[in-house]
C-alpha positions in Angstrom: 0.0 0.0 0.0 2.9 2.4 0.9 4.4 1.6 -2.5 1.3 2.6 -4.3 1.0 5.8 -2.4 4.6 6.7 -3.0 4.2 6.1 -6.7 1.0 8.2 -6.8 2.8 11.1 -5.1 5.9 10.9 -7.3 4.1 10.4 -10.6 1.1 12.5 -10.1 -2.0 12.0 -12.2 -1.1 10.0 -15.3 -4.5 9.5 -16.8 -6.1 12.0 -19.1 -9.7 12.9 -19.8 -10.8 11.7 -23.1 -13.4 13.9 -24.8 -15.8 11.8 -26.8 -16.8 13.1 -30.2 -19.9 15.3 -30.1 -22.9 13.1 -29.6 -25.1 15.1 -31.9 -22.7 14.6 -34.8 -22.5 10.8 -34.1 -26.3 10.6 -34.0 -27.0 12.5 -37.2 -24.3 10.7 -39.2 -25.5 7.4 -37.7 -29.1 8.0 -38.5 -28.2 8.8 -42.1 -26.0 5.7 -42.3 -28.8 3.5 -40.9 -31.4 4.8 -43.5 -28.9 4.3 -46.4 -28.1 0.8 -45.3 -31.8 0.0 -44.9 -32.4 1.4 -48.4 -29.5 -0.3 -50.1 -29.6 -3.7 -48.4 -33.1 -3.9 -46.8 -31.3 -5.2 -43.7 -28.0 -4.6 -41.9 -24.7 -4.4 -43.6 -22.6 -7.4 -42.6 -18.8 -7.0 -42.5 -16.1 -9.6 -42.1 -12.9 -8.0 -40.8 -9.5 -9.5 -41.6 -6.2 -8.4 -40.1 -3.5 -9.2 -42.6 -0.6 -8.2 -40.5 -1.2 -4.8 -38.9 0.1 -3.3 -35.7 -3.4 -3.5 -34.1 -4.2 0.2 -34.0 -6.9 0.0 -36.7 -8.5 -3.0 -35.0 -8.5 -1.0 -31.8 -10.4 1.8 -33.5 -12.8 -0.7 -35.1 -13.5 -2.1 -31.7 -14.0 1.4 -30.4 -16.6 2.0 -33.2 -18.6 -0.8 -31.6 -18.4 0.6 -28.0 -21.4 2.4 -26.4 -20.4 5.8 -27.6 -20.5 5.1 -31.3 -22.3 1.7 -31.3 -22.1 0.9 -35.0 -24.6 -2.0 -34.6 -27.4 0.3 -33.8 -26.8 2.0 -37.1 -27.1 -1.3 -39.0 -23.5 -2.3 -39.3 -22.8 -5.9 -38.0 -19.5 -7.6 -37.9 -19.8 -11.3 -38.7 -17.6 -14.3 -38.0 -18.1 -16.1 -41.3 -17.3 -14.6 -44.8 -20.3 -16.5 -46.1 -22.6 -14.1 -44.2 -20.7 -10.9 -45.2 -21.5 -8.2 -47.7 -18.1 -6.5 -47.3 -14.6 -7.5 -46.4 -12.8 -5.0 -44.1 -9.0 -5.4 -44.4 -6.5 -3.9 -42.0 -2.7 -3.9 -42.4 -0.3 -4.8 -45.2 -0.8 -8.2 -46.7 1.8 -10.4 -45.1 3.0 -13.7 -46.7 1.2 -15.9 -44.1 -2.1 -14.1 -44.6 -2.2 -13.9 -48.4 -3.9 -17.2 -48.9 -6.3 -16.7 -46.0 -7.3 -13.3 -47.4 -7.9 -14.7 -50.9 -10.0 -17.6 -49.5 -12.0 -15.3 -47.3 -12.8 -13.1 -50.3 -13.7 -16.1 -52.5 -16.0 -17.5 -49.8 -18.1 -14.3 -49.7 -21.4 -14.3 -51.7 -22.0 -11.8 -54.5 -22.4 -8.9 -54.5 -19.4 -8.1 -52.4 -16.9 -5.3 -51.9 -13.6 -4.7 -50.2 -12.9 -1.9 -47.7 -9.3 -1.2 -46.6 -8.8 0.6 -43.3 -5.6 2.5 -42.4 -2.5 3.5 -44.3 -0.9 0.1 -44.1 -3.6 -1.5 -46.1 -3.4 1.2 -48.7 0.3 0.9 -49.6 2.0 -1.1 -47.0 2.6 1.8 -44.6 5.7 1.5 -42.5 6.0 -2.1 -43.5 6.3 -1.2 -47.2 9.3 -2.9 -48.8 9.7 -5.6 -46.1 10.6 -9.0 -47.4 7.6 -10.4 -45.6 5.0 -8.1 -47.0 3.2 -8.5 -50.3 2.2 -4.9 -50.2 -1.2 -3.2 -50.6 -4.5 -5.0 -50.6 -5.4 -3.3 -53.9 -2.7 -5.4 -55.6 -4.5 -8.6 -54.5 -8.2 -7.7 -54.3 -10.5 -5.1 -55.9 -10.8 -2.4 -53.3 -14.0 -0.3 -53.4 -13.4 1.9 -50.4 -10.3 3.1 -48.5 -10.6 4.6 -45.1 -7.4 6.7 -44.6 -5.6 7.3 -41.3 -3.1 5.8 -39.0 -5.4 4.8 -37.5 -8.7 6.3 -38.6 -11.0 7.3 -35.7 -14.4 5.6 -35.2 -16.1 8.7 -36.5 -13.9 8.7 -39.6 -14.9 5.0 -40.2 -18.6 5.8 -39.9 -18.3 8.9 -42.2 -16.4 7.0 -44.8 -19.0 4.3 -44.9 -21.7 6.9 -45.3 -19.9 8.7 -48.2 -19.3 5.4 -49.9 -22.9 4.2 -49.6 -24.1 7.6 -50.9 -22.1 7.3 -54.1 -22.7 3.6 -54.9 -25.7 1.6 -55.9 -26.1 -1.9 -54.6 -28.7 -4.5 -55.4 -29.0 -7.3 -52.8 
């Protein structure tokens, strides 16, 4: 107990207050996203996420997009465990050698119509792993990418807004 008190006095407060994105912006963007998904798919948008060798930051933000603040599921975006149930494939990280076959098989297992979303700078061009002997490079060199969400990593609100812009500009028949 004395050790904890000593550290508390020496270090001071080491946590910081995190300000959540404005709730009104999240709600308005989310409502619009939900109506677009309902209009385009007549149900929820099902996404299968695959990490092909990233550092984990993009996954962290994707998980945050599902927390109670953003709650993507209430806006009609569901993450699924099987590619056979997915409408979209969300890929994070550069494509490493050991994930190349798994990525291709996951994409092939998805029913038509399907589209690929890349999340983060590493998935776009390899990021800081570019040129490594173990990296095949960008996802776009392997699969047809329909949407890229930029950032290192993109925030949950950036992910929601990118999905919204993408669905505004594309017609889907399911």
